N, C-alpha and C positions, 0 to 999 in steps of 0.2 A: 504226280496227280494224273488221273485218267483224263485224256483229252476230251472225252464225251461229257465230262462234268465241268470242264474249264469254260469260263465265260469272260475271257479277256480278248478283246479284239487285237488284231495285228496291225498296228498303225505304221509299221515300217515299210509295208509294200507300196503304199500310195503317198510317199513323201509326207507321212504324218496324218493322212486322211483316210477314212473309210467311206464307202458309199452307204447312204441311209435312205431306205425306201419307207414312205409313210403310207399305210393302208387304213382306210376307213373301217372301223370296228363294226359298224352297222351294215354297210353295203358290200364290203369286201373289195371295193374299188381301190386301185392304187391312185393316190391323190397327189403325191409329191415325191421327188427325188432330190436329195441334197447330200451334203458331206458333213462328217463329224471329225473333229480331232479329239484327242484324249480329254481335253477340258470340256468339250461339248457333251461327250459321252458320259463323263462323270457327273456333270451338272444335270443331265437328263435323268440319270439314276437317282440322284439326290432329290430333285424337285418333282419327279414324275410328270414333267412337262417337257416337250421336245425343245432341245437346244441344238443348234447346228453351227458349223464354221462357215461364215460367209467368205467365199473365195474372192468376191469382188471388193469387199471392204477389209479383208484379211483380219477378221475379228469374230469373237463369239456372238452368236445371234440367237436370242430367245424367240422362237416362232410366235408371232402375234404381239411382239413387244410394241409395235406402233399401230397395228391394225386391230388388235383385240382378238384375232382369230388364232387362239392358242390351241395347241394339240396336247390333249391329256393322254398320257401313256397308259394303256391297258396291259400290254406286254411287249417284250423285245425278243426277237429271235436273232441269233448269230449264225451266219452261214458256216459251212464246213471248213472253209479256208481262213475264216476269222477276219475277212476284209470287207464284209458287208453286213448290215443289220436291217431287219424288217421291224419297223415300229407299227404296232397295232394301236391306232389312236382314235379318240373321240375328237372330231374336228369342231371346235366351238365356233358358232356362227355359220357353220356349214360351208365356209369358204376357205380353201387351202391356197388357192392361186392368187398372186398379187394382182392379177388382171381381173379378179372378181368372180372367178369360176369355182365350183366345188372342187375340181381337180385341175392340176396343171396340165394334165393330159386330156384337154378338152377338144382336140382336133384328131380326126381319124382319117386315114387313107384306106379305102376299101373299094375293090373293083374299079380302080382308076379314078375314083372320085374322092374329094376331100370334103368332109362334113364336120359339123360340131356335134360332139357327144353330149355336151352339157350347155345349158343356157347361162349367160352371164347373170349372176345374182345381184351384183352391185358394181357400179362403175368405179374403177380404181381411183379416180379423182375424188369420189365421195368417200372412199375408204381412207385415203391418205391426205385428203384436203389439198390436193395440187391443182 
């Protein structure tokens, strides 16, 4: 099969994991970085909602399962090495970060200064009831 047409990630390079980048379909902002194992990748294709492998809990994680902030898949891109995917997603609730921000990348260093790129939309205690 022509490698240009193959859409099978190479899970062998990262001890069974590939890098997954979530990009907001509307703004183009990178909103999250996580990891997928084969099960998470297949579940994502099957459900058209983002599933990841939680390294801290060592289990399958459906994004939004406890917060309601699901990521609906519009498309998936596979990089040339097969060890990273770019998920173009609609972020339900406009919050991707467990801290309550639109993006996990809400802090920026520029010209020696650290600033916030996004305002907190919801306190994580309110999201998770903690």
